[in-house]
N, C-alpha and C positions, 0 to 999 in steps of 0.2 A: 719825701717819701720812705713807705714801706717796704721793705722786703716784701715778696710775696706770700711771704705765708702769715702774713699782718696785715697785708693793703684788703681792703675793697672791703661785702659782704663779711659781718664778722657774725651770721644770725647761727651759722652752726657750730663757734665753739663751743668747745668741751674740758673740763675738767676735775683729775682725779680728787675728790674732795676729799678721801677718807685714804687716799693712796694703797685704796686696797681693792682699787680698778672699779670702784663706784664711781660713775661719770655723771656730769649733770651740764644740761645746756648753760652756760655761763654769761654770753653776750646776748640779748634778745633786743640789743639799743637801736638796729633797724628794723624789727618791726613796732617799736612804740613810737616812730615818727612816721609824720605823715607822707614823706617823701623819701626815697633813698637817703643814706646817707655814704659819704665817703672818708673813710677813717683814714686818718691822715697817721696815726702811731696812739698804742694799747701799754700800757705798762700794768705791772698788778706788783701792788704792795704800796708800804712799808706792813700792814695789818692786814691779817687774812679775812680775804674775799674783797680787799681794796682793788679799784679795778677805776683807771684813770683813763680816759680818751679823749685825743683833738682832734675833730672832726670839723669838715668844712664848713659847719654850723654853728662851732662851740666847742667847751671844754667841758667835761662829763666828767662825775666821780661814780662807781658805785662803792658800797660798803658791803654790798653781800652777793659778791660773785657775777654781777650782772644783769641781775633782776632786778633791780632798780634805780635809776640814775638822776642825780640828781646836777643840773648848772654849778660848778664852781667857780672863780677868777674876774668875772665878769669885770668886778668893781674895783678891780687892783692892777688888771693888764690892760694895756694899749690895745690888741688885738688877740683872738683866738691864736690860742700856742700850736704850735708844728711840731714838735720834739719833749718829750718827760721822759725826765730820768728820776726816778725814784731809786733807793739802796733796801737792803734786807732788813734793818734798823731801823726803828722810831726815831731816836736820837740823832738819824743825820736828815739835812732836808731835801726838799722837793725840790727840783730843776724843770725849769720850762721854756723854751724857745719863744719869744713874742717881739714879731716886729723886727728879730737877728739880733735881738738882746736877748742876753738870759736872766729872767730872774725867777729868785726863791725865795720858797714858804718854809720857815719853821713851825704851821701850827697844820699842817697837813692840808692846806688849799688853802684856810677862809682870810688871810693878808698875803701880797707878794711885794718886794721888790726887785728894786733894780738893781743885780749883782754885780756884774761885766756888760759891759759896752764901750763899740772899739768904730772903728769909720769904716769897716767892711766889717757882713751881716754873718753870725753866726749859722752855717746850715746844721749841729750835730752836737746834742750835748750830752753826759752819759756819765754812768761809774765806774772808774775802773780802778779793780783791787780797792775797793772804797773812799777814792778818792775821783770829787767832779772832775770831768773836761770837758775839754769844747772843741770843736771845728770849725772854721770859719771857711768863708766863701768868695771869692774863688782862689785867693791862694795857698788853703789846703793848709794854712797854720794851724795847731796844736797844741792848745793850751791847757795847763795844770792848774787846779786853786790850793793855793797857799794860804790862805785868809780873809777873813770877810772883805768883800772887797776887790780882794789884792788873785791876779793870776798870771805866771807865768807863760811862758813859751817855750816848748820844747823844740820843737822844728816843723818840718813842713811834710805830711802826711800824702802828699802828690808824688 
């Protein structure tokens, strides 16, 4: 679930596109769909104009600040993602949660591979100081990625 600032209808979201107070509507996702969508997560980057949305009916990428959208990941993910993590650099991969497992893409979402799974589901994946972290549910165990497919436990977040 998204924090209240990101959840629900995103059709009024705006972005300062030139950092001088020129705001443009960036998310027209809800209007482009035939019915109301619940957005589970939205993430910016890693390139200017890139937005990722995990919604109840799929996973989408916009490369133009949300004016147009294309579905991504359907061929390589077992189910729609519920959480998306990007970094500010194109050198760092994109992570998503799908069916409680952590998947990674090194090519801006064209292909995905499982990077971490275990007996309990993950609830969150994100970058902390440029390093991917994941939190499991219901234990609250937090993991840090230390290499391809290698994650170390850091402790319980609960």
